ROKE-866997 format. One record per atom (N, C-alpha, C, O): residue number from 1; residue in three letters; chain; x, y, z. Coordinates in nm, 2 decimals, padded with zeros to 4 digits. Example, Ala and Ser with C-alpha at 12.3 -4.5 7.8 and 13.67 -1.06 7.14 Angstrom:
2
{pt 1 ALA A {01.32 -00.57 00.78}}
{pt 1 ALA A {01.23 -00.45 00.78}}
{pt 1 ALA A {01.32 -00.33 00.78}}
{pt 1 ALA A {01.42 -00.33 00.85}}
{pt 2 SER A {01.28 -00.22 00.71}}
{pt 2 SER A {01.37 -00.11 00.71}}
{pt 2 SER A {01.29 00.00 00.79}}
{pt 2 SER A {01.34 00.11 00.80}}
***
This chain:
83
{pt 1 UNK A {00.08 -00.12 00.00}}
{pt 1 UNK A {00.00 00.00 00.00}}
{pt 1 UNK A {00.09 00.12 00.00}}
{pt 1 UNK A {00.20 00.13 00.06}}
{pt 2 UNK A {00.04 00.22 -00.07}}
{pt 2 UNK A {00.11 00.35 -00.08}}
{pt 2 UNK A {00.02 00.46 -00.03}}
{pt 2 UNK A {-00.09 00.47 -00.07}}
{pt 3 UNK A {00.07 00.54 00.06}}
{pt 3 UNK A {-00.01 00.66 00.11}}
{pt 3 UNK A {00.00 00.77 00.01}}
{pt 3 UNK A {00.11 00.81 -00.03}}
{pt 4 UNK A {-00.11 00.83 -00.02}}
{pt 4 UNK A {-00.12 00.94 -00.11}}
{pt 4 UNK A {-00.19 01.05 -00.04}}
{pt 4 UNK A {-00.30 01.03 00.01}}
{pt 5 UNK A {-00.13 01.17 -00.04}}
{pt 5 UNK A {-00.19 01.29 00.03}}
{pt 5 UNK A {-00.23 01.39 -00.07}}
{pt 5 UNK A {-00.16 01.41 -00.17}}
{pt 6 UNK A {-00.35 01.46 -00.05}}
{pt 6 UNK A {-00.39 01.57 -00.13}}
{pt 6 UNK A {-00.37 01.69 -00.03}}
{pt 6 UNK A {-00.43 01.70 00.08}}
{pt 7 UNK A {-00.28 01.79 -00.07}}
{pt 7 UNK A {-00.25 01.90 00.01}}
{pt 7 UNK A {-00.31 02.03 -00.04}}
{pt 7 UNK A {-00.34 02.04 -00.16}}
{pt 8 UNK A {-00.33 02.12 00.05}}
{pt 8 UNK A {-00.37 02.26 00.01}}
{pt 8 UNK A {-00.26 02.32 -00.07}}
{pt 8 UNK A {-00.14 02.31 -00.03}}
{pt 9 UNK A {-00.29 02.39 -00.18}}
{pt 9 UNK A {-00.19 02.44 -00.27}}
{pt 9 UNK A {-00.10 02.55 -00.21}}
{pt 9 UNK A {00.01 02.57 -00.25}}
{pt 10 UNK A {-00.15 02.62 -00.11}}
{pt 10 UNK A {-00.07 02.73 -00.05}}
{pt 10 UNK A {-00.02 02.69 00.09}}
{pt 10 UNK A {00.10 02.72 00.12}}
{pt 11 UNK A {-00.10 02.64 00.18}}
{pt 11 UNK A {-00.06 02.61 00.31}}
{pt 11 UNK A {00.01 02.48 00.33}}
{pt 11 UNK A {00.09 02.46 00.43}}
{pt 12 UNK A {-00.01 02.38 00.24}}
{pt 12 UNK A {00.05 02.25 00.25}}
{pt 12 UNK A {-00.02 02.16 00.35}}
{pt 12 UNK A {00.02 02.05 00.37}}
{pt 13 UNK A {-00.13 02.21 00.41}}
{pt 13 UNK A {-00.21 02.13 00.50}}
{pt 13 UNK A {-00.27 02.01 00.42}}
{pt 13 UNK A {-00.32 02.03 00.31}}
{pt 14 UNK A {-00.27 01.89 00.48}}
{pt 14 UNK A {-00.32 01.77 00.42}}
{pt 14 UNK A {-00.48 01.78 00.43}}
{pt 14 UNK A {-00.54 01.79 00.54}}
{pt 15 UNK A {-00.54 01.78 00.31}}
{pt 15 UNK A {-00.69 01.79 00.30}}
{pt 15 UNK A {-00.75 01.65 00.30}}
{pt 15 UNK A {-00.86 01.63 00.35}}
{pt 16 UNK A {-00.67 01.55 00.25}}
{pt 16 UNK A {-00.72 01.42 00.24}}
{pt 16 UNK A {-00.61 01.32 00.22}}
{pt 16 UNK A {-00.51 01.36 00.16}}
{pt 17 UNK A {-00.62 01.21 00.28}}
{pt 17 UNK A {-00.51 01.11 00.27}}
{pt 17 UNK A {-00.58 00.97 00.25}}
{pt 17 UNK A {-00.68 00.94 00.32}}
{pt 18 UNK A {-00.52 00.89 00.17}}
{pt 18 UNK A {-00.57 00.76 00.14}}
{pt 18 UNK A {-00.46 00.66 00.11}}
{pt 18 UNK A {-00.35 00.70 00.08}}
{pt 19 UNK A {-00.49 00.53 00.12}}
{pt 19 UNK A {-00.39 00.43 00.09}}
{pt 19 UNK A {-00.43 00.38 -00.05}}
{pt 19 UNK A {-00.55 00.35 -00.08}}
{pt 20 UNK A {-00.33 00.37 -00.14}}
{pt 20 UNK A {-00.35 00.31 -00.27}}
{pt 20 UNK A {-00.29 00.17 -00.28}}
{pt 20 UNK A {-00.18 00.15 -00.23}}
{pt 21 UNK A {-00.36 00.08 -00.34}}
{pt 21 UNK A {-00.31 -00.06 -00.35}}
{pt 21 UNK A {-00.17 -00.07 -00.41}}
{pt 21 UNK A {-00.13 00.01 -00.50}}
{pt 22 UNK A {-00.09 -00.16 -00.36}}
{pt 22 UNK A {00.04 -00.18 -00.40}}
{pt 22 UNK A {00.06 -00.20 -00.55}}
{pt 22 UNK A {00.16 -00.17 -00.61}}
{pt 23 UNK A {-00.05 -00.25 -00.62}}
{pt 23 UNK A {-00.04 -00.27 -00.76}}
{pt 23 UNK A {-00.02 -00.14 -00.84}}
{pt 23 UNK A {00.01 -00.14 -00.96}}
{pt 24 UNK A {-00.05 -00.03 -00.77}}
{pt 24 UNK A {-00.04 00.10 -00.84}}
{pt 24 UNK A {00.10 00.17 -00.81}}
{pt 24 UNK A {00.12 00.28 -00.85}}
{pt 25 UNK A {00.18 00.11 -00.73}}
{pt 25 UNK A {00.31 00.17 -00.69}}
{pt 25 UNK A {00.39 00.21 -00.81}}
{pt 25 UNK A {00.46 00.32 -00.80}}
{pt 26 UNK A {00.39 00.13 -00.92}}
{pt 26 UNK A {00.48 00.17 -01.03}}
{pt 26 UNK A {00.42 00.27 -01.12}}
{pt 26 UNK A {00.49 00.32 -01.22}}
{pt 27 UNK A {00.30 00.31 -01.10}}
{pt 27 UNK A {00.23 00.42 -01.18}}
{pt 27 UNK A {00.28 00.55 -01.14}}
{pt 27 UNK A {00.34 00.58 -01.04}}
{pt 28 UNK A {00.26 00.65 -01.23}}
{pt 28 UNK A {00.30 00.79 -01.21}}
{pt 28 UNK A {00.23 00.85 -01.09}}
{pt 28 UNK A {00.13 00.81 -01.05}}
{pt 29 UNK A {00.30 00.96 -01.04}}
{pt 29 UNK A {00.24 01.03 -00.93}}
{pt 29 UNK A {00.10 01.09 -00.97}}
{pt 29 UNK A {00.00 01.09 -00.90}}
{pt 30 UNK A {00.09 01.13 -01.10}}
{pt 30 UNK A {-00.04 01.19 -01.15}}
{pt 30 UNK A {-00.15 01.09 -01.15}}
{pt 30 UNK A {-00.26 01.12 -01.12}}
{pt 31 UNK A {-00.12 00.96 -01.18}}
{pt 31 UNK A {-00.21 00.85 -01.18}}
{pt 31 UNK A {-00.26 00.83 -01.04}}
{pt 31 UNK A {-00.38 00.81 -01.01}}
{pt 32 UNK A {-00.16 00.81 -00.94}}
{pt 32 UNK A {-00.20 00.79 -00.80}}
{pt 32 UNK A {-00.27 00.90 -00.74}}
{pt 32 UNK A {-00.37 00.88 -00.66}}
{pt 33 UNK A {-00.24 01.02 -00.78}}
{pt 33 UNK A {-00.31 01.14 -00.73}}
{pt 33 UNK A {-00.45 01.14 -00.78}}
{pt 33 UNK A {-00.55 01.17 -00.71}}
{pt 34 UNK A {-00.47 01.10 -00.91}}
{pt 34 UNK A {-00.60 01.09 -00.96}}
{pt 34 UNK A {-00.69 00.99 -00.89}}
{pt 34 UNK A {-00.81 01.01 -00.86}}
{pt 35 UNK A {-00.63 00.87 -00.85}}
{pt 35 UNK A {-00.70 00.78 -00.77}}
{pt 35 UNK A {-00.74 00.84 -00.63}}
{pt 35 UNK A {-00.85 00.81 -00.58}}
{pt 36 UNK A {-00.65 00.92 -00.57}}
{pt 36 UNK A {-00.68 00.98 -00.44}}
{pt 36 UNK A {-00.79 01.08 -00.46}}
{pt 36 UNK A {-00.87 01.09 -00.37}}
{pt 37 UNK A {-00.79 01.16 -00.57}}
{pt 37 UNK A {-00.90 01.26 -00.59}}
{pt 37 UNK A {-01.03 01.19 -00.60}}
{pt 37 UNK A {-01.13 01.23 -00.54}}
{pt 38 UNK A {-01.04 01.08 -00.67}}
{pt 38 UNK A {-01.16 01.00 -00.68}}
{pt 38 UNK A {-01.21 00.95 -00.55}}
{pt 38 UNK A {-01.33 00.95 -00.51}}
{pt 39 UNK A {-01.11 00.90 -00.46}}
{pt 39 UNK A {-01.15 00.85 -00.33}}
{pt 39 UNK A {-01.20 00.97 -00.24}}
{pt 39 UNK A {-01.29 00.95 -00.16}}
{pt 40 UNK A {-01.13 01.08 -00.25}}
{pt 40 UNK A {-01.17 01.20 -00.18}}
{pt 40 UNK A {-01.31 01.25 -00.22}}
{pt 40 UNK A {-01.39 01.28 -00.13}}
{pt 41 UNK A {-01.34 01.24 -00.35}}
{pt 41 UNK A {-01.47 01.28 -00.39}}
{pt 41 UNK A {-01.58 01.19 -00.34}}
{pt 41 UNK A {-01.68 01.23 -00.29}}
{pt 42 UNK A {-01.55 01.06 -00.34}}
{pt 42 UNK A {-01.64 00.96 -00.29}}
{pt 42 UNK A {-01.66 00.97 -00.14}}
{pt 42 UNK A {-01.77 00.93 -00.09}}
{pt 43 UNK A {-01.57 01.03 -00.07}}
{pt 43 UNK A {-01.58 01.05 00.07}}
{pt 43 UNK A {-01.63 01.19 00.11}}
{pt 43 UNK A {-01.64 01.23 00.22}}
{pt 44 UNK A {-01.67 01.26 00.00}}
{pt 44 UNK A {-01.72 01.40 00.01}}
{pt 44 UNK A {-01.62 01.49 00.08}}
{pt 44 UNK A {-01.66 01.59 00.15}}
{pt 45 UNK A {-01.49 01.47 00.06}}
{pt 45 UNK A {-01.39 01.56 00.11}}
{pt 45 UNK A {-01.39 01.70 00.04}}
{pt 45 UNK A {-01.43 01.70 -00.08}}
{pt 46 UNK A {-01.36 01.80 00.11}}
{pt 46 UNK A {-01.35 01.93 00.06}}
{pt 46 UNK A {-01.22 01.95 -00.02}}
{pt 46 UNK A {-01.11 01.95 00.05}}
{pt 47 UNK A {-01.22 01.97 -00.15}}
{pt 47 UNK A {-01.10 01.98 -00.22}}
{pt 47 UNK A {-01.07 02.12 -00.27}}
{pt 47 UNK A {-00.99 02.15 -00.36}}
{pt 48 UNK A {-01.15 02.22 -00.21}}
{pt 48 UNK A {-01.12 02.36 -00.25}}
{pt 48 UNK A {-00.98 02.40 -00.21}}
{pt 48 UNK A {-00.94 02.37 -00.10}}
{pt 49 UNK A {-00.91 02.46 -00.30}}
{pt 49 UNK A {-00.77 02.50 -00.28}}
{pt 49 UNK A {-00.67 02.39 -00.28}}
{pt 49 UNK A {-00.55 02.41 -00.25}}
{pt 50 UNK A {-00.71 02.27 -00.33}}
{pt 50 UNK A {-00.62 02.16 -00.33}}
{pt 50 UNK A {-00.52 02.17 -00.44}}
{pt 50 UNK A {-00.54 02.23 -00.55}}
{pt 51 UNK A {-00.40 02.11 -00.42}}
{pt 51 UNK A {-00.30 02.11 -00.53}}
{pt 51 UNK A {-00.32 01.98 -00.60}}
{pt 51 UNK A {-00.28 01.87 -00.56}}
{pt 52 UNK A {-00.39 01.99 -00.72}}
{pt 52 UNK A {-00.42 01.87 -00.80}}
{pt 52 UNK A {-00.34 01.88 -00.93}}
{pt 52 UNK A {-00.37 01.82 -01.03}}
{pt 53 UNK A {-00.23 01.96 -00.93}}
{pt 53 UNK A {-00.15 01.97 -01.05}}
{pt 53 UNK A {-00.09 01.84 -01.10}}
{pt 53 UNK A {-00.04 01.77 -01.02}}
{pt 54 UNK A {-00.11 01.81 -01.22}}
{pt 54 UNK A {-00.06 01.69 -01.28}}
{pt 54 UNK A {-00.15 01.57 -01.26}}
{pt 54 UNK A {-00.11 01.46 -01.30}}
{pt 55 UNK A {-00.26 01.58 -01.19}}
{pt 55 UNK A {-00.35 01.47 -01.16}}
{pt 55 UNK A {-00.41 01.41 -01.29}}
{pt 55 UNK A {-00.45 01.48 -01.38}}
{pt 56 UNK A {-00.41 01.28 -01.30}}
{pt 56 UNK A {-00.48 01.21 -01.41}}
{pt 56 UNK A {-00.62 01.19 -01.37}}
{pt 56 UNK A {-00.65 01.09 -01.30}}
{pt 57 UNK A {-00.71 01.27 -01.42}}
{pt 57 UNK A {-00.85 01.27 -01.39}}
{pt 57 UNK A {-00.94 01.23 -01.51}}
{pt 57 UNK A {-01.05 01.27 -01.52}}
{pt 58 UNK A {-00.87 01.16 -01.61}}
{pt 58 UNK A {-00.95 01.12 -01.73}}
{pt 58 UNK A {-01.07 01.04 -01.69}}
{pt 58 UNK A {-01.06 00.94 -01.62}}
{pt 59 UNK A {-01.19 01.09 -01.74}}
{pt 59 UNK A {-01.31 01.02 -01.73}}
{pt 59 UNK A {-01.37 01.02 -01.59}}
{pt 59 UNK A {-01.47 00.95 -01.56}}
{pt 60 UNK A {-01.31 01.10 -01.50}}
{pt 60 UNK A {-01.36 01.10 -01.36}}
{pt 60 UNK A {-01.49 01.17 -01.35}}
{pt 60 UNK A {-01.52 01.27 -01.42}}
{pt 61 UNK A {-01.58 01.12 -01.27}}
{pt 61 UNK A {-01.71 01.18 -01.24}}
{pt 61 UNK A {-01.69 01.27 -01.11}}
{pt 61 UNK A {-01.70 01.22 -01.00}}
{pt 62 UNK A {-01.67 01.40 -01.13}}
{pt 62 UNK A {-01.65 01.49 -01.02}}
{pt 62 UNK A {-01.76 01.59 -01.02}}
{pt 62 UNK A {-01.74 01.70 -00.97}}
{pt 63 UNK A {-01.88 01.55 -01.07}}
{pt 63 UNK A {-01.99 01.65 -01.07}}
{pt 63 UNK A {-02.03 01.69 -00.93}}
{pt 63 UNK A {-02.04 01.60 -00.84}}
{pt 64 UNK A {-02.04 01.82 -00.91}}
{pt 64 UNK A {-02.07 01.87 -00.78}}
{pt 64 UNK A {-01.95 01.89 -00.69}}
{pt 64 UNK A {-01.97 01.94 -00.58}}
{pt 65 UNK A {-01.83 01.85 -00.73}}
{pt 65 UNK A {-01.71 01.87 -00.64}}
{pt 65 UNK A {-01.68 02.01 -00.63}}
{pt 65 UNK A {-01.69 02.09 -00.73}}
{pt 66 UNK A {-01.64 02.05 -00.51}}
{pt 66 UNK A {-01.60 02.19 -00.49}}
{pt 66 UNK A {-01.45 02.20 -00.51}}
{pt 66 UNK A {-01.37 02.16 -00.43}}
{pt 67 UNK A {-01.41 02.25 -00.63}}
{pt 67 UNK A {-01.27 02.26 -00.67}}
{pt 67 UNK A {-01.23 02.41 -00.68}}
{pt 67 UNK A {-01.13 02.44 -00.74}}
{pt 68 UNK A {-01.31 02.50 -00.61}}
{pt 68 UNK A {-01.27 02.64 -00.61}}
{pt 68 UNK A {-01.13 02.66 -00.56}}
{pt 68 UNK A {-01.09 02.61 -00.45}}
{pt 69 UNK A {-01.05 02.73 -00.64}}
{pt 69 UNK A {-00.91 02.76 -00.60}}
{pt 69 UNK A {-00.82 02.65 -00.61}}
{pt 69 UNK A {-00.70 02.66 -00.58}}
{pt 70 UNK A {-00.86 02.53 -00.66}}
{pt 70 UNK A {-00.77 02.42 -00.68}}
{pt 70 UNK A {-00.68 02.44 -00.79}}
{pt 70 UNK A {-00.71 02.51 -00.89}}
{pt 71 UNK A {-00.55 02.39 -00.78}}
{pt 71 UNK A {-00.46 02.40 -00.89}}
{pt 71 UNK A {-00.47 02.28 -00.97}}
{pt 71 UNK A {-00.43 02.17 -00.93}}
{pt 72 UNK A {-00.52 02.30 -01.09}}
{pt 72 UNK A {-00.54 02.19 -01.19}}
{pt 72 UNK A {-00.44 02.20 -01.30}}
{pt 72 UNK A {-00.47 02.14 -01.41}}
{pt 73 UNK A {-00.34 02.28 -01.29}}
{pt 73 UNK A {-00.24 02.29 -01.40}}
{pt 73 UNK A {-00.18 02.16 -01.43}}
{pt 73 UNK A {-00.13 02.09 -01.34}}
{pt 74 UNK A {-00.18 02.13 -01.56}}
{pt 74 UNK A {-00.12 02.01 -01.61}}
{pt 74 UNK A {-00.20 01.88 -01.58}}
{pt 74 UNK A {-00.16 01.77 -01.61}}
{pt 75 UNK A {-00.32 01.90 -01.52}}
{pt 75 UNK A {-00.41 01.79 -01.49}}
{pt 75 UNK A {-00.47 01.74 -01.62}}
{pt 75 UNK A {-00.51 01.82 -01.71}}
{pt 76 UNK A {-00.49 01.61 -01.64}}
{pt 76 UNK A {-00.56 01.55 -01.76}}
{pt 76 UNK A {-00.70 01.54 -01.72}}
{pt 76 UNK A {-00.74 01.45 -01.65}}
{pt 77 UNK A {-00.79 01.62 -01.78}}
{pt 77 UNK A {-00.93 01.63 -01.75}}
{pt 77 UNK A {-01.01 01.57 -01.87}}
{pt 77 UNK A {-01.14 01.60 -01.87}}
{pt 78 UNK A {-00.95 01.51 -01.96}}
{pt 78 UNK A {-01.02 01.46 -02.08}}
{pt 78 UNK A {-01.14 01.37 -02.04}}
{pt 78 UNK A {-01.12 01.27 -01.97}}
{pt 79 UNK A {-01.26 01.40 -02.08}}
{pt 79 UNK A {-01.38 01.32 -02.05}}
{pt 79 UNK A {-01.43 01.33 -01.91}}
{pt 79 UNK A {-01.52 01.26 -01.87}}
{pt 80 UNK A {-01.37 01.41 -01.83}}
{pt 80 UNK A {-01.41 01.43 -01.69}}
{pt 80 UNK A {-01.54 01.51 -01.68}}
{pt 80 UNK A {-01.56 01.60 -01.76}}
{pt 81 UNK A {-01.63 01.47 -01.59}}
{pt 81 UNK A {-01.75 01.55 -01.56}}
{pt 81 UNK A {-01.73 01.64 -01.45}}
{pt 81 UNK A {-01.72 01.60 -01.33}}
{pt 82 UNK A {-01.72 01.77 -01.48}}
{pt 82 UNK A {-01.69 01.87 -01.37}}
{pt 82 UNK A {-01.82 01.96 -01.35}}
{pt 82 UNK A {-01.80 02.07 -01.30}}
{pt 83 UNK A {-01.93 01.91 -01.40}}
{pt 83 UNK A {-02.05 02.00 -01.39}}
{pt 83 UNK A {-02.10 02.02 -01.25}}
{pt 83 UNK A {-02.20 02.09 -01.22}}
***
């Protein structure tokens, strides 16, 4: 298992933390961060102001997620539902 944290983009405070299965250890940080974002969303975590730069969010259903002030630079949002 690998621990993945989602931190606030300015303060560095941990907004959400989850364990990712060992089978994903060899994947990129962006991929693991994408899995963490999906877990945070499912847990109804507040991701406003989160550092999500480089996250792989392809096809993610994030409808209704509060991403105000989040850093999504370099994130792959192809096919993601952000409505």
